[in-house]
C-alpha positions as CSV (number, residue, x, y, z in Angstrom):
1,M,-7.8,22.6,6.6
2,L,-10.8,20.8,5.2
3,P,-14.4,22.8,4.8
4,Y,-17.5,21.7,6.7
5,T,-15.7,19.7,9.3
6,R,-18.2,21.1,12.1
7,W,-21.1,18.5,10.3
8,L,-19.4,16.6,7.4
9,D,-17.7,13.0,8.4
10,W,-15.0,13.3,5.7
11,C,-13.9,9.6,6.8
12,K,-17.0,8.7,5.6
13,I,-16.8,10.1,2.1
14,A,-13.3,9.9,1.2
15,V,-9.8,8.5,1.4
16,L,-7.7,11.2,3.1
17,V,-3.9,11.5,2.3
18,S,-1.5,13.7,3.8
19,E,0.9,15.4,1.6
20,Q,3.8,13.6,3.5
21,T,2.2,10.0,3.1
22,A,1.8,11.0,-0.9
23,R,5.5,12.2,-1.1
24,T,6.9,9.4,0.5
25,N,4.6,6.3,0.7
26,M,2.5,6.3,-2.4
27,A,2.8,2.5,-2.4
28,A,0.6,2.6,0.7
29,V,-1.9,4.7,-0.6
30,L,-2.4,2.6,-3.6
31,S,-2.6,-0.4,-1.6
32,R,-5.4,1.4,0.7
33,L,-7.3,2.3,-2.4
34,E,-7.0,-1.7,-3.9
35,A,-8.2,-2.7,-0.7
36,I,-11.7,-0.8,-0.8
37,G,-14.0,-3.1,-1.6
38,K,-17.1,-2.6,-4.3
39,Q,-19.5,-2.4,-1.1
40,E,-17.5,0.2,0.7
41,A,-16.7,2.2,-2.7
42,A,-20.6,2.1,-3.3
43,A,-21.5,3.5,0.4
44,M,-18.7,6.1,-0.1
45,R,-19.8,7.0,-3.0
46,R,-23.8,7.6,-1.8
47,R,-22.7,9.5,1.2
48,L,-20.7,11.8,-1.2
49,Q,-23.6,12.1,-3.5
50,D,-25.8,13.3,-0.1
51,V,-23.4,16.2,0.6
52,R,-22.6,16.9,-3.3
53,N,-24.4,20.4,-3.3
54,A,-21.8,21.8,-0.6
55,F,-19.3,21.5,-3.4
56,V,-21.2,22.4,-6.4
57,W,-21.6,26.2,-7.4
58,R,-24.5,27.0,-9.7
59,P,-26.6,30.1,-9.9
60,P,-28.8,31.3,-7.1
61,A,-31.8,29.1,-7.1
62,A,-35.4,30.7,-6.5
63,D,-35.5,28.2,-3.7
64,P,-32.1,27.6,-2.2
65,L,-33.3,25.2,0.7
66,A,-34.9,23.2,-2.3
67,Q,-31.5,23.2,-4.3
68,P,-28.7,25.0,-2.4
69,S,-25.2,25.3,-3.8
70,A,-21.7,25.9,-2.1
71,A,-22.2,29.2,-1.9
72,D,-25.6,28.7,0.3
73,Y,-23.4,26.3,2.7
74,L,-20.8,28.8,3.1
75,L,-23.1,31.6,3.9
76,A,-24.6,29.0,6.5
77,E,-21.2,28.3,7.9
78,G,-20.6,31.8,8.1
79,C,-23.7,32.7,10.0
80,V,-23.1,29.8,12.6
81,M,-19.5,31.2,13.3
82,A,-20.9,34.9,13.4
83,R,-23.6,33.6,16.2
84,R,-21.0,31.6,18.2
85,F,-18.5,34.9,18.0
86,R,-21.5,37.3,19.3
87,A,-22.5,34.7,22.0
88,E,-19.1,34.4,23.1
89,A,-18.5,38.0,23.0
90,A,-21.2,38.6,25.1
91,G,-20.1,36.0,27.5
92,L,-22.8,33.6,26.6
93,A,-22.7,29.6,25.9
94,P,-22.9,29.5,22.2
95,P,-25.9,28.2,20.5
96,P,-26.0,24.3,20.4
97,S,-25.6,22.5,17.3
98,V,-28.2,20.5,15.9
99,R,-25.9,17.7,14.5
100,P,-23.6,15.7,16.2
101,K,-19.9,16.5,15.7
102,P,-18.2,14.2,13.4
103,P,-14.9,12.6,14.2
104,D,-12.1,14.6,13.7
105,P,-10.7,14.1,10.0
106,A,-7.4,13.8,11.2
107,S,-8.1,10.3,12.7
108,C,-8.4,8.9,9.3
109,I,-5.7,11.0,7.1
110,M,-3.0,8.3,6.0
């Protein structure tokens, strides 16, 4: 299970390889990696840099909105889950997401 699947489009920032494929068909993995052009690789790198803070731990910042770290993202994810859980427990519809749901990462796993 990958983190942040509620909002992060993993297919746009990474080449995802299943354990089975890595064990049995590394040639296909290498072929896929070799097929990535410079422009596609640069675009993936830019998109990854845009979400880098979600994966980097750093000491708490004075303004976590300006310089969030992985801990801030994880706390935000926990808050969203708690709000949804409370809404469902009360028989209410969960709060709407402010972001469109990205594709399921399973759709791009080799």
